[in-house]
C-alpha positions in Angstrom: -34.6 -96.7 -104.3 -37.2 -97.6 -102.5 -38.6 -94.2 -103.3 -38.6 -95.1 -106.7 -39.9 -98.4 -106.5 -42.9 -96.3 -105.1 -43.2 -93.5 -107.5 -43.0 -96.7 -110.1 -46.2 -98.4 -108.4 -47.7 -95.5 -108.5 -47.5 -94.8 -112.2 -48.8 -97.9 -112.6 -51.6 -98.0 -110.8 -52.7 -94.6 -111.1 -55.6 -92.6 -110.0 -58.0 -94.9 -109.3 -56.1 -96.7 -107.0 -57.8 -94.8 -104.1 -61.1 -96.3 -103.1 -63.9 -95.2 -101.0 -63.2 -98.0 -98.4 -59.5 -96.5 -97.8 -60.3 -93.2 -96.5 -58.0 -93.6 -93.1 -55.1 -93.7 -95.1 -55.7 -90.3 -96.7 -55.2 -86.6 -95.1 -57.1 -85.5 -92.6 -60.5 -84.4 -94.1 -61.6 -80.5 -92.9 -65.6 -81.2 -91.1 -66.9 -78.9 -93.9 -65.6 -81.2 -96.4 -66.7 -84.5 -94.8 -70.4 -83.0 -94.5 -70.4 -82.4 -98.0 -73.1 -84.3 -99.8 -75.3 -82.2 -101.8 -75.5 -82.7 -105.9 -76.7 -79.2 -106.4 -74.4 -76.3 -105.3 -76.4 -72.8 -105.2 -73.9 -70.5 -107.4 -73.3 -66.7 -105.6 -75.0 -63.8 -107.0 -72.4 -62.5 -109.7 -70.3 -65.5 -110.2 -70.2 -68.0 -112.7 -69.1 -71.9 -113.5 -68.0 -74.0 -115.4 -67.3 -78.0 -115.7 -64.1 -79.6 -116.9 -63.1 -83.0 -117.3 -59.3 -83.6 -117.7 -58.7 -87.0 -116.6 -58.1 -87.7 -112.4 -60.1 -84.7 -110.7 -57.0 -83.9 -108.1 -54.9 -82.3 -110.4 -57.4 -80.2 -112.3 -58.9 -79.1 -109.1 -55.8 -77.9 -108.1 -54.8 -76.2 -111.5 -58.2 -74.1 -110.8 -57.7 -73.7 -107.3 -54.4 -71.4 -107.8 -56.1 -69.1 -110.8 -57.0 -66.0 -109.8 -60.5 -64.9 -109.8 -61.8 -68.6 -109.2 -63.4 -68.7 -105.8 -64.2 -72.4 -105.6 -63.1 -75.9 -107.3 -65.3 -78.9 -106.3 -63.8 -82.7 -107.7 -66.9 -84.6 -108.7 -69.1 -86.3 -111.6 -70.4 -85.4 -115.0 -72.1 -87.1 -117.5 -74.2 -89.9 -115.9 -76.9 -90.5 -113.5 -77.4 -89.6 -109.7 -77.3 -93.7 -108.9 -74.0 -94.4 -109.9 -72.6 -91.2 -109.1 -69.8 -92.4 -106.6 -66.0 -93.2 -106.9 -66.4 -96.9 -106.9 -69.0 -97.2 -109.4 -67.5 -94.6 -112.1 -63.8 -96.0 -111.8 -65.3 -99.2 -113.3 -65.8 -97.0 -116.6 -69.2 -98.3 -117.3 -71.4 -95.4 -115.6 -70.9 -92.8 -118.6 -69.5 -90.3 -116.2 -66.3 -88.3 -116.3 -64.0 -87.0 -113.1 -64.9 -83.5 -113.5 -64.2 -80.3 -111.6 -67.1 -77.6 -111.0 -65.4 -74.1 -111.1 -67.1 -71.0 -109.4 -65.4 -67.9 -110.9 -66.0 -63.9 -110.9 -66.4 -63.1 -114.2 -64.7 -59.4 -113.6 -61.3 -61.2 -112.6 -61.0 -64.2 -115.2 -63.1 -64.6 -118.3 -64.3 -68.3 -119.6 -62.1 -67.8 -122.4 -58.8 -67.7 -119.8 -60.2 -70.5 -118.2 -60.3 -72.8 -121.0 -57.1 -71.9 -122.1 -55.4 -72.6 -118.9 -57.6 -76.0 -119.3 -56.3 -77.0 -122.3 -52.5 -75.8 -121.5 -51.6 -76.9 -118.3 -54.7 -79.3 -116.9 -54.4 -81.8 -119.1 -53.4 -83.3 -122.6 -56.8 -82.9 -124.9 -54.9 -85.3 -127.7 -55.9 -88.6 -125.3 -58.6 -90.2 -125.8 -60.5 -91.8 -122.9 -57.6 -91.6 -121.1 -54.6 -89.4 -118.9 -51.3 -90.5 -118.2 -51.5 -93.6 -116.3 -55.2 -93.6 -116.1 -57.4 -95.2 -118.9 -60.9 -95.6 -119.2 -64.3 -93.0 -120.5 -64.1 -91.8 -116.7 -61.0 -90.1 -117.7 -62.1 -88.8 -120.9 -61.1 -84.5 -122.0 -64.5 -83.0 -121.6 -66.4 -79.6 -121.3 -69.8 -79.8 -119.9 -71.1 -76.2 -121.0 -73.9 -74.5 -118.9 -75.5 -72.2 -121.2 -74.8 -71.5 -125.3 -72.4 -69.0 -124.8 -69.9 -71.4 -123.0 -70.7 -73.9 -125.8 -69.9 -71.4 -128.6 -66.6 -70.6 -126.9 -65.6 -73.9 -126.3 -66.4 -75.2 -129.8 -64.4 -72.1 -131.4 -61.3 -72.6 -129.0 -60.9 -76.2 -130.0 -61.3 -75.7 -133.8 -58.7 -72.7 -133.6 -56.3 -75.2 -131.4 -56.5 -77.9 -134.5 -56.1 -75.0 -136.6 -52.9 -73.4 -135.5 -51.7 -77.2 -134.5 -50.9 -76.2 -131.3 -51.1 -80.1 -130.2 -49.4 -82.4 -132.2 -52.4 -84.7 -132.3 -56.1 -83.8 -133.2 -58.0 -82.2 -130.1 -60.3 -84.8 -128.7 -62.3 -83.1 -126.1 -66.0 -83.7 -125.9 -68.4 -80.7 -125.6 -71.9 -81.6 -123.9 -74.3 -80.3 -122.3 -74.3 -80.0 -118.4 -77.1 -82.1 -116.9 -76.3 -82.4 -113.4 -72.9 -82.3 -111.6 -72.0 -84.6 -108.7 -70.3 -83.5 -105.5 -67.8 -86.4 -105.1 -66.8 -87.8 -101.7 -64.7 -86.0 -99.2 -62.1 -87.4 -99.4 -61.2 -86.1 -103.0 -61.9 -82.3 -102.1 -58.4 -80.6 -101.8 -56.8 -83.8 -102.2 -53.3 -82.4 -103.5 -53.6 -80.0 -100.7 -54.2 -82.7 -98.4 -51.9 -85.1 -99.8 -49.0 -83.3 -101.2 -45.7 -86.0 -100.8 -48.4 -89.1 -101.9 -46.3 -90.1 -105.3 -49.2 -90.1 -107.8 -49.4 -86.5 -106.6 -46.0 -85.5 -106.9 -45.4 -87.3 -110.6 -48.6 -86.1 -112.6 -49.9 -83.4 -110.5 -47.4 -81.1 -108.9 -45.4 -80.2 -112.4 -49.2 -78.9 -113.3 -49.4 -76.0 -110.8 -45.6 -75.3 -112.0 -46.6 -75.3 -115.2 -49.4 -72.8 -114.5 -47.1 -70.2 -112.7 -44.7 -70.6 -115.7 -47.1 -69.9 -118.6 -49.7 -67.7 -116.9 -48.1 -66.0 -114.6 -50.5 -63.0 -114.4 -53.2 -65.6 -113.4 -51.3 -67.7 -110.8 -52.5 -67.0 -107.7 -50.5 -69.6 -105.7 -53.8 -70.0 -103.0 -53.3 -73.5 -102.8 -50.8 -75.9 -103.3 
């Protein structure tokens, strides 16, 4: 009964229950992550990047970390300015940021179209406007921040096809916008699921996404981090 109560609290409070002032309660942070402060991440030669927002970045990050061909995933903020690109401010829902992930991938091993398919199929629910599950507010909106014209066209075409095919019972509400800048989130948010696999929110909302990834995309599932 105690575990059920804890789960209920986690479901009610959601992703925003973790504050930057409570890092002592989280899993151990590797030194390399603790030193992460840059807002611009140089993309290795031959690699490409994609930026997706689909609610709390913990689960979205974990999904893409387990996709073959993805070499790096960073949780962060997109859509707002540098001044307010921090968890406490973004959680207020007034900064224009969305919690997002920056995915670095090898296009020879996984395509942008395949990443879109994973994003729309298992990473989040693209029909929920300004929310995901228990998390509410524009910072949890569904969005794709494209880095070039080709990504913009692919994203728009993918959404149009989803709506046309009625793949989801409700219209897709995913925003497609140009990426101005991606701001890396605080170190304690990076690899959050890996470091906190028994946290009630993770157990309830994010571990099932990895099972769906394994089930629906067996050829893409890498099983690298979970």
